[in-house]
C-alpha positions in Angstrom: -5.2 11.9 9.9 -5.6 8.2 9.7 -2.4 6.3 8.7 -2.1 2.7 7.5 0.9 0.7 7.6 1.2 -2.5 5.6 4.0 -4.8 5.2 4.4 -7.3 2.4 6.8 -10.3 1.8 6.5 -10.9 -2.1 7.3 -14.4 -3.7 10.9 -14.0 -5.1 9.7 -15.3 -8.5 7.3 -12.4 -8.5 9.3 -9.6 -6.9 9.6 -7.3 -9.7 5.8 -7.6 -11.1 5.0 -7.2 -7.6 7.0 -4.0 -7.0 5.8 -2.6 -10.4 2.1 -3.0 -9.7 2.8 -2.1 -6.1 4.2 1.3 -7.3 1.6 1.7 -10.1 -1.1 1.3 -7.2 0.5 4.0 -5.0 0.8 6.4 -8.1 -3.3 5.8 -8.9 -4.2 6.2 -5.1 -2.4 9.8 -5.0 -4.0 10.6 -8.5 -7.3 9.2 -8.0 -8.2 9.7 -4.4 -8.2 13.2 -3.1 -8.2 12.4 0.4 -5.1 9.9 0.0 -2.4 12.4 1.1 0.7 10.1 1.3 1.6 6.7 0.0 5.2 5.7 0.4 6.4 2.5 -0.9 9.8 1.4 0.8 11.7 -1.9 0.2 14.1 -3.3 2.8 17.8 -2.8 1.5 18.5 -6.4 3.2 15.7 -8.3 1.9 14.3 -7.1 -1.5 11.0 -9.1 -1.1 10.1 -7.2 2.0 8.2 -4.3 1.2 6.6 -1.6 3.6 3.9 1.0 2.8 2.9 4.3 4.7 0.0 5.7 3.7 -2.1 8.7 5.1 -5.9 9.1 4.5 -8.0 12.1 5.6 -9.7 9.9 7.8 -10.8 5.9 8.0 -14.1 6.4 5.7 -11.8 7.6 3.0 -9.5 4.4 3.7 -12.6 2.2 3.5 -13.4 3.8 0.1 -9.9 3.3 -1.0 -10.3 -0.6 -0.3 -13.7 -0.5 -2.6 -11.9 1.4 -5.5 -11.6 0.1 -8.8 -7.8 0.4 -9.0 -7.3 -1.2 -5.4 -9.5 -4.2 -6.3 -7.4 -4.7 -9.6 -4.4 -4.5 -7.8 -5.3 -6.9 -5.1 -6.9 -9.6 -7.4 -3.4 -9.2 -9.8 -1.0 -9.8 -6.8 -2.8 -11.9 -4.2 -0.8 -15.0 -5.4 2.5 -13.0 -5.5 2.8 -12.4 -1.8 3.9 -14.8 0.7 2.8 -12.8 3.8 1.0 -9.4 4.8 0.4 -7.5 7.9 -1.5 -4.2 8.0 -1.9 -1.7 11.1 -3.9 1.4 11.4 -2.8 4.3 13.5 -4.3 8.0 14.1 -1.6 10.5 13.5 -1.0 12.8 16.5 1.9 14.7 15.4 4.1 15.6 12.5 7.1 17.6 12.3 
C-alpha cells in the first residue's frame, strides 16, 4: 500500500472555507477513485489552522492518477491561495493492525 501524509497550514481568514473544500475533496477521492482506500482529514485541536491528511492508495501509480483527477485539480486551484504552508510525504505501509 502507498501512504501519503500531508500537513497544511491554512490562512486564518480562509480556515472554514478550506476545511469545507478539504472534506469535500476527501469524499470525492473516496467516492470516485476505487483505489483510494482511506482519506482521513484531521485538525490540530491546539491550532485550528493546522490540518493533517492520511491517505492510502493501492500503489503509487494510483496516487499519481489522483493528482491528475478533475476533482483534485479543481480543489488545488480553489485552495492554493488559502494555504500558508504545505508539506507532503510518502510512505510504503509495512503493517496494519
